[in-house]
Structures are given as C-alpha cells and as structure tokens.
VORO-692066 format. One line per 3 residues: their letters; for each residue x, y, z of N, C-alpha, C, O. Coordinates in pm, 1 decimal. Atoms other than C-alpha are relative to their C-alpha. Example, Ala and Ser with C-alpha at 12.3 -4.5 7.8 and 13.67 -1.06 7.14 Angstrom:
% VORO-692066
as> 89.0:-119.0:0.0:1230.0:-450.0:780.0:90.0:120.0:0.0:193.6:118.1:66.5 ~ -82.0:-119.0:-6.0:1367.0:-106.0:714.0:-77.0:109.0:73.0:-26.1:219.8:89.9
***
This chain:
% VORO-692066
mpt> 38.3:81.9:-115.0:-1727.8:842.7:-3821.3:93.6:-114.3:15.2:112.3:-185.8:-83.3 ~ -91.9:111.4:-18.2:-1480.2:590.7:-3674.8:-73.7:-133.5:2.5:-188.9:-144.2:44.7 ~ 65.7:132.8:-3.7:-1544.8:220.2:-3717.6:27.4:-64.7:133.9:104.2:-12.6:214.9
add> -20.9:68.8:-129.7:-1560.2:-28.2:-3431.0:145.2:-39.4:13.9:198.7:-33.6:124.6 ~ -140.2:33.0:-11.6:-1207.9:-140.6:-3513.5:86.3:115.3:41.8:185.5:96.1:112.1 ~ -75.8:-119.3:-41.5:-1080.5:211.7:-3471.3:-19.6:26.0:146.8:75.5:59.9:217.3
lfr> 32.7:-28.0:-139.6:-1255.6:250.3:-3137.0:61.7:-104.7:96.8:99.3:-70.0:208.8 ~ -42.0:101.5:-91.6:-1141.9:-80.6:-2990.9:135.4:-59.3:-28.4:164.9:-172.0:11.3 ~ -135.1:47.6:25.9:-786.7:-109.2:-3116.3:87.0:23.6:120.6:52.9:106.5:204.9
ptd> -93.5:-19.5:-111.1:-496.4:-135.0:-2873.2:55.8:141.0:-0.6:85.5:196.7:-106.3 ~ -56.3:-131.4:-4.7:-370.4:194.5:-2751.1:148.9:6.6:32.7:211.0:112.7:26.4 ~ -140.2:9.5:-25.3:-24.8:73.7:-2657.3:70.0:-77.4:-105.1:36.3:-193.5:-128.1
pat> -63.9:67.9:114.6:205.9:-12.8:-2942.9:62.9:-134.6:41.5:77.9:-223.4:-42.5 ~ -60.3:128.6:-37.3:365.5:-291.9:-2737.4:-102.1:-114.1:11.5:-64.6:-231.3:15.7 ~ 98.9:108.6:-21.0:36.9:-479.9:-2699.9:-76.9:-37.7:-127.3:-159.6:-128.8:-121.8
gpa> 77.4:31.8:114.8:-94.6:-485.4:-3053.3:63.7:47.1:-131.9:171.9:105.8:-132.5 ~ -55.2:-33.6:135.3:-41.4:-430.4:-3425.9:-10.0:145.9:-39.6:48.1:186.0:-140.5 ~ 18.8:-135.7:35.5:-143.3:-67.4:-3423.7:123.9:82.2:26.8:136.9:141.6:133.8
sdv> -127.3:-65.6:-20.4:202.5:85.0:-3475.3:-11.4:152.0:-18.6:81.0:224.6:18.2 ~ 9.6:-140.5:14.0:71.1:426.9:-3563.6:-61.9:72.7:117.7:-83.4:193.8:114.5 ~ 52.3:-60.7:-123.2:-70.2:485.5:-3222.1:107.7:61.3:82.4:209.8:-2.4:108.3
aps> -97.1:-66.1:-86.2:115.5:734.0:-3011.5:18.5:-72.5:134.1:-78.3:-126.1:188.0 ~ -17.0:65.2:-131.6:266.6:593.8:-2694.0:-80.0:62.2:109.3:-110.7:181.1:100.2 ~ 73.2:-56.8:-105.5:78.2:642.5:-2378.7:75.8:107.5:72.6:195.2:123.6:47.5
rst> -63.3:-108.4:-69.9:154.4:933.5:-2146.9:135.9:-40.2:56.5:163.3:-157.8:80.4 ~ -135.9:31.2:-56.7:509.4:962.1:-2013.3:-15.7:-70.7:131.3:-108.9:-46.8:208.0 ~ 5.3:73.3:-129.3:581.9:730.8:-1729.8:37.8:93.7:111.9:134.6:169.2:103.5
srv> -23.2:-84.1:-123.1:565.8:901.7:-1392.6:39.7:-89.1:113.1:47.5:-211.3:100.5 ~ -42.6:78.1:-119.3:672.6:797.4:-1051.5:-114.1:-84.2:52.4:-90.1:-187.3:115.3 ~ 111.0:75.8:-50.0:324.2:678.1:-972.9:-31.8:-121.3:-93.4:-42.6:-106.2:-215.1
rav> 25.7:118.0:80.3:252.7:321.6:-1086.6:-101.8:-84.9:72.2:-120.0:-71.5:193.2 ~ 93.4:98.9:-58.9:-7.1:53.1:-1026.8:87.4:-109.1:62.0:199.0:-133.6:16.2 ~ -73.3:107.0:-70.0:104.5:-225.1:-795.2:-11.1:-119.6:-86.4:-123.4:-162.0:-113.9
pda> 6.2:119.4:81.2:198.1:-525.0:-1010.0:-51.1:-121.0:78.8:-25.9:-132.3:198.7 ~ 44.2:123.7:-64.0:32.6:-857.8:-933.3:117.6:-92.6:4.9:192.8:-106.2:-91.6 ~ -100.6:102.3:-11.4:266.4:-1118.5:-799.5:-48.5:-131.9:-58.2:-166.7:-163.9:-46.3
pee> 43.9:127.7:53.8:262.5:-1455.8:-974.6:-39.2:-89.0:120.7:15.2:-78.4:230.6 ~ 46.8:93.1:-100.4:78.7:-1725.7:-782.1:115.7:-95.6:33.2:175.4:-155.3:-56.4 ~ -106.7:94.9:-46.4:331.3:-1929.8:-574.6:-73.4:-118.1:66.5:-168.2:-97.1:142.2
psg> 67.1:115.5:-52.8:233.9:-2284.8:-483.0:15.9:-13.9:150.7:-71.2:-72.5:215.1 ~ -19.4:12.9:-142.5:375.1:-2261.1:-132.0:-15.0:134.9:69.9:-11.2:240.3:6.5 ~ 18.5:-126.1:-72.7:324.6:-2005.8:141.9:-142.3:41.4:9.7:-232.1:-23.8:-43.5
ppr> 138.9:-48.4:-16.9:22.6:-1804.9:238.1:-56.5:53.6:-132.5:17.9:101.9:-217.8 ~ 58.0:-46.4:125.4:-225.5:-1714.3:-35.2:18.8:156.9:-8.6:17.1:229.7:90.7 ~ -10.1:-143.2:24.8:-179.0:-1371.9:-193.9:-135.9:61.1:-28.5:-223.6:-8.8:-79.3
psg> 125.2:-61.7:38.9:-461.6:-1121.3:-230.9:-16.5:-0.2:-153.5:80.8:-11.8:-228.0 ~ 28.1:15.6:143.2:-629.3:-1124.2:-570.7:50.1:116.7:-87.6:67.3:97.7:-208.0 ~ -52.5:-107.2:78.4:-502.9:-782.0:-681.1:-94.6:59.5:-94.1:-212.7:74.1:-62.8
rvr> 77.6:-72.8:98.2:-625.5:-612.1:-995.5:-64.1:-95.6:-98.9:-19.7:-105.6:-213.3 ~ 72.2:91.1:85.3:-861.8:-866.4:-1138.7:-156.0:28.7:20.7:-197.0:96.9:114.7 ~ 146.2:-6.4:-20.0:-1239.6:-884.0:-1184.9:-43.1:-83.8:111.4:-13.0:-203.1:112.7
hde> 43.3:77.4:-113.3:-1395.6:-990.9:-864.7:-143.5:-36.8:-8.1:-228.0:48.4:-35.5 ~ 135.5:49.1:14.7:-1705.9:-1204.7:-863.9:-80.9:9.6:130.8:-203.9:3.5:128.9 ~ 67.4:-8.9:-128.8:-1786.9:-1171.8:-496.2:6.2:138.2:56.6:101.7:211.3:30.5
kmt> 3.9:-134.3:-60.7:-1883.0:-861.2:-302.7:-31.2:-11.1:146.2:-109.6:-96.8:186.9 ~ 28.7:-3.5:-141.7:-1882.2:-782.6:66.0:-8.4:153.4:35.0:74.2:234.4:-7.4 ~ 17.7:-133.1:-47.0:-2008.6:-464.6:224.2:54.4:15.1:142.4:18.9:-64.5:229.3
vyv> -48.1:-18.8:-136.8:-1823.5:-333.9:528.8:-24.9:147.0:34.5:9.0:238.7:-40.3 ~ 27.6:-133.9:-44.4:-1937.9:-35.9:726.5:113.9:46.7:90.1:155.9:-28.5:178.0 ~ -106.2:-60.8:-76.8:-1668.7:188.1:875.3:-43.4:136.6:47.8:-135.4:197.9:-6.1
tsa> 31.7:-138.7:-46.8:-1673.1:510.2:1075.0:65.1:95.7:-94.6:146.1:56.1:-178.4 ~ -57.6:-106.3:85.6:-1584.3:836.1:906.8:149.6:10.4:36.8:230.3:36.1:-52.5 ~ -142.5:-8.4:-41.1:-1253.1:837.1:1106.1:80.5:-119.0:-66.9:192.9:-99.3:-113.1
ell> -68.4:109.8:60.7:-1165.0:484.9:974.8:13.4:20.0:-151.4:116.9:-10.6:-210.6 ~ -12.9:-32.4:141.3:-1244.7:588.8:621.7:100.8:100.2:-28.6:174.0:88.0:-126.9 ~ -102.7:-106.7:15.8:-1032.4:897.9:660.1:139.1:-62.7:10.6:225.9:-30.5:-70.6
hle> -126.5:64.0:-12.5:-741.9:680.3:783.3:37.1:-80.0:-122.8:149.8:-74.9:-172.0 ~ -20.4:79.7:118.4:-783.9:445.7:493.9:40.7:87.4:-120.6:134.7:55.4:-193.4 ~ -28.8:-91.5:109.2:-785.1:731.1:246.2:133.0:65.8:16.5:202.7:87.0:-82.7
qar> -131.3:-57.2:-24.4:-480.9:888.3:410.5:110.6:-101.3:-31.6:214.5:-65.7:-87.2 ~ -101.6:104.8:33.4:-291.7:558.1:380.8:9.3:-15.0:-149.3:120.2:-29.0:-200.8 ~ -5.5:8.9:143.7:-386.6:536.1:14.6:76.3:110.5:-61.1:159.4:88.2:-149.1
lrl> -72.0:-115.1:52.7:-265.0:884.9:-53.2:146.1:0.7:36.8:229.1:45.2:-42.5 ~ -137.2:13.7:-47.4:51.5:824.9:146.7:77.7:-103.5:-85.0:191.0:-78.6:-126.3 ~ -57.6:97.8:94.9:126.1:512.7:-57.1:35.4:62.1:-137.9:140.6:35.5:-196.0
rae> -23.6:-60.9:126.1:92.5:718.5:-368.8:105.1:111.1:3.2:188.8:118.8:-86.7 ~ -95.1:-109.6:-6.4:289.6:1023.6:-259.1:141.5:-45.0:39.7:239.2:0.7:-19.7 ~ -131.9:35.7:-50.6:575.2:853.6:-69.1:57.9:-122.2:-68.4:180.0:-138.0:-72.3
hgl> -52.1:127.2:59.3:604.9:521.4:-248.3:-35.1:-24.9:-152.1:6.0:-124.1:-212.3 ~ 31.2:8.8:140.8:461.4:582.6:-597.2:-94.1:-115.1:-31.6:-96.7:-164.6:-144.3 ~ 94.3:111.4:18.2:194.2:312.4:-545.5:-143.5:49.8:-19.8:-201.4:105.7:73.4
avd> 130.5:-47.1:21.5:-138.7:390.8:-705.3:-96.2:-120.8:20.8:-113.4:-204.2:-68.1 ~ 95.7:106.9:-32.7:-390.5:157.4:-534.7:-130.4:55.0:41.6:-132.9:161.7:102.8 ~ 129.4:-37.1:-42.1:-761.5:184.4:-479.7:-25.3:-49.1:141.0:52.3:-128.5:194.1
rgr> 33.1:45.0:-136.0:-928.6:137.0:-141.1:-23.6:-147.3:12.0:13.6:-209.4:111.5 ~ 25.3:145.5:-0.5:-1040.1:-213.1:-230.8:130.4:-76.0:1.7:146.4:-169.0:80.8 ~ -128.5:70.6:5.7:-689.2:-323.1:-318.6:76.5:10.5:131.6:137.7:-86.1:177.1
lvr> -60.0:-22.2:-125.8:-557.1:-169.5:0.3:-58.4:-89.1:108.4:14.6:-150.4:186.3 ~ 70.6:79.9:-98.8:-819.4:-344.8:211.5:33.7:-148.6:-20.6:55.9:-219.6:77.5 ~ -31.0:139.8:27.5:-750.3:-682.4:37.4:138.4:-35.1:40.7:160.4:-144.8:92.1
eal> -137.1:23.0:-37.1:-374.7:-648.9:94.3:9.4:-6.4:152.9:76.1:-94.8:206.7 ~ -9.8:3.0:-147.0:-424.9:-561.2:468.0:-69.9:-124.6:48.3:-20.4:-186.4:142.5 ~ 67.9:124.6:-50.7:-669.9:-850.5:512.0:88.3:-119.7:-27.7:93.5:-208.0:57.9
alv> -85.5:110.1:27.1:-426.7:-1091.4:346.1:112.4:-4.1:102.8:146.2:-112.3:150.9 ~ -106.2:-4.7:-102.4:-148.3:-975.1:587.1:-49.3:-48.8:137.6:18.0:-127.6:204.0 ~ 51.9:37.1:-126.3:-366.1:-1013.8:891.8:-37.1:-150.2:4.5:-11.3:-216.7:104.8
lae> 32.4:141.8:0.7:-495.6:-1358.6:788.2:119.3:-87.7:-12.4:118.5:-198.8:40.8 ~ -126.8:81.4:2.4:-148.0:-1484.9:707.1:63.4:-0.7:134.3:116.1:-103.9:175.8 ~ -59.4:-6.2:-134.1:-27.2:-1370.4:1045.6:-79.8:-90.7:96.0:-23.2:-160.8:179.9
lee> 83.3:86.4:-85.7:-325.7:-1543.1:1211.2:33.0:-144.3:-30.8:46.8:-221.6:64.0 ~ -35.1:130.6:37.4:-243.5:-1861.4:1017.8:134.0:-46.6:61.5:148.4:-160.0:107.2 ~ -134.9:31.9:-46.0:121.5:-1847.4:1123.8:4.8:2.5:153.5:60.3:-89.5:213.7
sge> -18.2:-18.8:-139.3:90.0:-1727.2:1478.6:-118.0:-48.6:85.9:-101.3:-67.1:206.5 ~ 118.9:52.8:-71.2:-260.9:-1848.9:1579.0:-35.2:87.3:116.9:-64.4:206.0:101.8 ~ 44.2:-70.1:-124.3:-337.2:-1752.3:1938.6:88.0:122.2:29.6:42.2:215.8:95.1
dsa> -93.1:-112.0:-26.6:-36.9:-1517.4:1950.1:-8.9:109.9:-104.4:68.7:205.4:-101.3 ~ 9.8:-102.3:107.1:-151.0:-1318.3:1645.2:-53.5:128.7:52.8:-122.5:132.3:154.7 ~ 54.3:-131.4:-43.1:-226.4:-951.0:1670.8:-149.6:3.8:-12.0:-212.9:72.0:68.6
lvr> 141.7:1.1:14.5:-580.8:-1017.5:1548.1:-68.7:-60.0:119.7:-163.6:-1.9:172.4 ~ 54.7:61.3:-119.8:-657.1:-1257.0:1832.9:18.0:89.5:120.6:-74.7:107.2:199.8 ~ -19.3:-89.9:-113.5:-502.5:-1021.6:2081.4:-93.7:119.0:3.5:-151.9:153.5:106.4
rlt> 91.8:-118.7:11.1:-700.3:-721.9:1955.6:-146.3:-37.4:23.2:-220.9:35.9:88.2 ~ 140.6:38.4:-17.2:-1027.7:-915.7:1940.6:-30.6:-44.0:143.3:-143.7:-31.0:190.2 ~ 29.8:43.3:-142.2:-990.7:-1052.7:2292.0:7.2:120.9:95.5:-41.4:113.5:208.4
ee> -6.0:-122.2:-85.6:-918.1:-700.9:2428.7:-132.3:65.8:7.9:-154.1:140.2:103.5 ~ 125.0:-67.9:2.9:-1268.3:-587.0:2340.9:-83.5:-26.4:118.0:-194.3:26.2:128.2
***
C-alpha cells in the first residue's frame, strides 16, 4: 500500500525532488494557454487558470452553446490552444470590456445593445 508521500509527490521531475518519476507524456501540439503576467498599465487581463472565488450563471441558447463549443474546438485544432469554455468566455468578456473602456459610445458593445 503506498504512503501519503508516494501519492502526493510531484509527478514532473522539474518541479520537485522525485527524480525517479518518469517524465509526463510527450509534448504535443495542444497546450494550455499560459497566463500573462500582470502589467500595471493598460486594460486588466482576464484571470486565466486560477481558482475563482466568484460564480455567475449565464443562460445561453443551444445555438450559442454550440458556437462556443465550436470556437473552443477550433482553437484547439487550428491553434493548439486547449482552453475550457469558462476561460474562453472570460477572454471574450475582457476583450469586449477593454474595447468599451477605450471606445465608449463607439464600441461594438454599445452599438449592438442599442440595435435591439
């Protein structure tokens, strides 16, 4: 029976002292999107791959969910970016809010919301 130390040891030789651990699977074209370091100037970046303390529920149509899933799969297939739907939505939201901050009344968000 393995001990707790055996179960919770680092699995990547670069991250810990366990040098007898086999390297992780071979690197493939698909990768997680790295988080950009926080920059003091410019628009705020989305939070990326961190534990989130807040939750928001958004209801979408089946067609919108299908488009979101197709975008996620396209990012993976064509660009090698493995992102989940939450990350994709946070990135898109950050882009729209940054454009609103920069362009204000001339932003695409204001135009689309006033068209309704």
